[in-house]
N, C-alpha and C positions, 0 to 999 in steps of 0.2 A: 346700496348704502355707501356713503363716503366713509372710508376707514378712519379718516382724520377728524370726523365730526365731533369727537369728544376731546380733542386737543385743547388744553387750556392756554398753551402758548404755541406759536408757529414754529415749524422746524428751524426756520432762520433765526428766530429769537433765541431758541435753545442753544444753538451753536454759538451765537453771538455772546451769550452770557458765559458759556463755558470757556470761550476764548478770552473773555475779559478777566475771568478769575485767575488768580495766581496765589501761591503760598506767601501771604503778606508777611514781610519781615519787620516792618515798622508801622505801628498803628498810631492814629491820632488820639491821644488819651482824653481830649476834650469833647469828642463826639460819642454819643451813646445811642444804641439801637432803640428805636421806639418800642413801646410796650407791645403794640399789636403785632409788629414784625417778630419780636422775640417770642411771643406766645405761639406764633405760627411755627417758628423753628423748634420749639419744645414739642409741639404736636407732631412735627415731622420726625423727630427722634422717636417718639412713642409709636408712630406708625411704621417704623422701620421693619422690614421683613427679617425673619430668622428661621432657621431650620426647625420644622415641626411647629413653628410659632412660639417656641419656648422662652424666648427673650432672656437669655442668660446674662443680663447686664444691669447696671445702674448708672444713671447719668447725674453727675454732681455739677451743678451750675454755681460757679463762684463769682460773685460780684463784689464781695467784701475786699476793699483795697489792701488792707494789711495782710489778709490771708494770701492774696495774689502776690504780694511782695515776698512773702515767705516762700512761695512756690518758685519764684525766680532763682532763689539760692540753690534749689535742687533741680533746676532746669538748665544746667550748664551755663548759667548766667544769661540766658536768653530773656529779653525783656518783654516779649509778647504777653505773658500772663498778666503783667502789671499794667501794660499800656492799652490793652484791648478793652472793649466795652463789656463783654461777657466771656468768661473762660469756662469751658466744659471739659470735665474729666470723665472719660468713658471707662468704667470699671467692669471687670468680668466676674461672673459667679465662679468662684474658685473650685468648688466641689458640687457640681450639680447633682442633686439627690432625688430619690423617689418622692420625697416630700415636696420638692419643687415641681415635679411632674403632677402630683396630685393637686397642688395649688393651681396649676394651669388648667387642669381638667375641670376643677370647680369653677374657674372663671369662664370656661367655654359653656358650661352648664348654665351659668348665670346670664351670660350675654345672649346666648342663642335659645335659651329656654328648653334645653334638652336634659332629660334626667341623666344623672351621673352614670347610672347603670348602663345606659345605651352607649356610653363612651368607653366602655370597658375594653373593647378590642383595640381602640386607638391608644388607650393608656398602656396596655400590655405591649404594643408595638414600640412605644416610646421608652418604656422601662427596659425592654429587651435591648434596644439600641444603646441606651445609656449604660447598661451593664457591660455590653460588648466593648464599647469604647473605653470604659474604665479599666476593664481587664487588659486591654492592649496599651494602656497608657496614653490614649489619644483624646481623652475627654477635655483636658485643658486646652489643647490646640484647637479642637473643634469649637469650643465656646469662644475662644479668642477670635476665631475667624468670623463668628457672628457679630462680634463687637465692631469689626472693621466694616461690615455691611452697613451698620448704623452710622459709622463715621462718613462713609461715602454718601449716604443719603443726606446727612447734615451738610456736607460740602456742596452738593448739587443744589439743595434747597436754598442755601445761603446765596449762591450765585444767581439763582433765578430771582431772588428778592433784591439783588444788587448790593449784597452785603459781603464784606471781605472776610476771609478766613485763613487760618494757618494750622494745618494738622501738625501735631508735635509728638514725636517719639523720643526726642532728646531730653529725657529727664530720668531721675532716679525713682523708680516705682516705690521702693520702701519709704523714701522721704515723702512722697506724695501721700502714701497710705497713712503715715504718721500725722502729717499736717491736717489731712482731711478726716482724721479719726475713722479710717476704714479698717484698722487693725481689729481683728476679732469679729468682723461683721459678715465674713464669708465673701467679701468682694475685694478686689485689688485693682489698682490703676493699671491700665494697659496702654492707652493712648489719650491724647488731649487735643483740644481744638480751641484756638483763640479766635474770637469773632468781633467785628467792629467795622472801622473805616480806615483805609490806608492813609498813612501820612504822606503829604506831598513830597517830603524829602526821601521817601523810600526809593532807592536807586533801581529797584527791580521793576518799578511800574512800567517803564518804557521798553524793557527788554523783551524781545519776541519769545514766544513760547517755543520750546524745543521739543519736538516730537518726531519720531521716525515717520517716513512716508506711509500713507494709508495702505498702499499696495504691499508694503513690507510687513505691516502689522495684521492685516485682515485677509483671510483666505475664504473664498466663496466656494461652496459645493452646491451647485444648482442641479 
């Protein structure tokens, strides 16, 4: 059996697209992502993996121009939020609770047609892990790491579709939470991503990607 028979893109195409992508600094505000492509990116976010499958996140898609202009003011005056086609704010579940775990267990039961009672052992394992992380003060950091997995998935998916993106940490989370009405919801902005099409005037388009040599970054144990 050919191990690559299920590949949707060739190895060469994957590397080509990942080499093509860069953190776009200037977007063309006149170009908008087609609906079909955007729906695919939203599903890519939904399909992102997470530890236990708990999905401790919320993705806020901002297309309203006036709201995006407000976000610029709390994004260190970076203009990507206003100039891009779609702006995604990735928010973390600030206090993952047993209720959140039960919500997930109920969803497993629904999707896989498994009685909740048969998921008791898995539930107890997740509850035990949640309690242990909470007691050690590690729960927030753990949940935040899951959000970054989703960000990476979004960036790769956009590149494969030939769409530009710029991940952004340079903003004031409290300002984002206020503008996006996240205060009191149990979610808080962690990182964001502008998506759309690069402007021809972006000076970074022609700059070569700077990465350390492969042999310096990867160690093989065969």
